[in-house]
N, C-alpha and C positions, 0 to 999 in steps of 0.2 A: 504494500500500500504506500503510495507516494506521501512524502511529508508535506507540511504546509507550504513550503517554498519550492517543491518539486512539481513541475507540471505533469499532468497525466498524459500518457501517450494515447493517441487516437487508436481505435481498434484496427487491426491489420485487415486489409482487403484482399490479401493474397498477391498483390502486385508489388513489384520492387519499387521503392521510392526513387525519385530523381535524385541523384547524388548532387550535393551542393544545394544552394538555395538562391532564390531570386535576390538580386542586389538592390532592388528598389531604387533604381537610378532615375533621376529626372531626365528629360529629353536632352537638356544641355549637358549634363554629366555624361550621358551615354555618347553624345557626339564627341566630347573631348576625349574620352577613353578610346573610342573607335579611331579617332585621328592619331592618337599616340601609338596604338597598336600598328596601324598601317605604316606610320613613319618608322617604327622600330623594325618591322618586318621588311621594309623596303619593297613592299608589295606593288607590283605593276598590274595586278588583277583588278579589273573594274567591277564595281558592285552593280553594274547595269550593262546592257548590251548597247553600244553606241549605234545610233540610227544609221550611220554610214556603213556599218558592218552587216546590216540586214539586207537580204536579197529582196527584190521587189515583191515577190509572192509571200514573203514571211509576214507574220503578224505578231504584234505584241499587245494586241487588244482583244479582250474577251468579247464574245457575242453578247448582245443585250440579255438573252435568257440565261446565259452562263453567269454573267455579272450579277444578275438578280439573285440567283441561288447562292453565289459566293457571298454576296452582301447579307442576305438573310441569315446565313449560317454564322456570320461574324468570325469566320476563321482568319481573315487577314489581320484584323487588329490583335487577335490572340497571338498569332505567329509573329507579329511585329513586336509584341511584348517579350516573347521568347528570344527574339533576335537581340533586342536591346538589353534585357536583363541577364541572359545566359551566354550569349555569343558576342556581346559588346558591339553589336551592329555589323558584324563581319559576314552575315548572311546576305543573300541576294534573292529578290523576288522577280520572277519572269512570268508574264501573262501569255497565254495562248488562246486561240479561239475557244477551246473547250475547257480551259481551266487555268489554274495557278500553280506554280511550282516554287517552293522555298528551298534554296540550296545553301549549303555551307561546307567549309573544309576545302582542301586542295589536294591535288595528286591522289595518293592512295586513300585519303580519308574523306573524299567527297561524299556527301550524304544529301538526301533530299526528302521532302514531304510533298507529294503530288496530290492535288485535289482537282478533280475534273467533274464535269456535269454531263449526265447522259439521261435522256428521257425525264428531265425534271428532278432526278435524284443526284445527290452528292456522292461521289466515289472517292474514297481515300485509299491510295495504294498502300498495301501492307508489305512488310519485310518477309512474311511467311508465304509459302507457296502451297499450303494445304489449308483446308477449311478449319477454322478455330471454333471455339465454343460459343461465339457470339452469333445470334440468330440472323444478323444481317451480313455475315461474312460469306463470300462466294469462293474463297480460296486464295484470291489474289488482291481483292479489294473489300473494303467495308462499304456497303451500299446503303446510304442513309436516305430514307424517304423524307419528304417535307416535314412530316410530324417529328421525325428523329433529328434532322439537322436544325430545327428551330428550338430544340431543347439545349439550352446553354450548358447545363451540367454534363450532358452527354458529349457535346462538342468539346468541352474542356477536357474530359476524360480521354476521348479519342485522340485529340491533338497531343496530350501529354504522353499517351502510349506511343504515338507515331514519333514523338521527339525522343523518347527513351529508346525506341527500337526503329530508327529510321531505315530507309532503303539506302544501301550502299551502292554507289555507282561504280561500274567497272572503269578501268582506265581508258577503255575505248570510247566511253560516252563523251 
């Protein structure tokens, strides 16, 4: 039994907690740390794709129906907080006609969270390739219907799971 000054631990949910904790940075502090990291790493990697590097048929804009689902699910602001508080702004967001990808890391450690929209449903790519115990898992994606992706608690849980177990990109990507 915890003492008077010892906080009680929340009950275990069976999931591994994210190691570390949010740094609770202001946007200004986050920008300053991001700049310090980039200067120290002497990184030439851009955090966006320059317009001149895109081919004419490429898109970096979601279709209106895709943008509506992404906005309704509130995944972008949640991922922006993960980027600021855990990655010090070193992640990158790219939009496509059918979704949004959040990438971080370089070389052998490149990872991503890919959210796409299909038939009005939000699809979150998983790092596993077989069906898990979640009823909305199809083996490679978690398919969230509007009822599910409008549940902020579920979205927070899913994005936390995707952040803890992101998809690792091969060096050919």
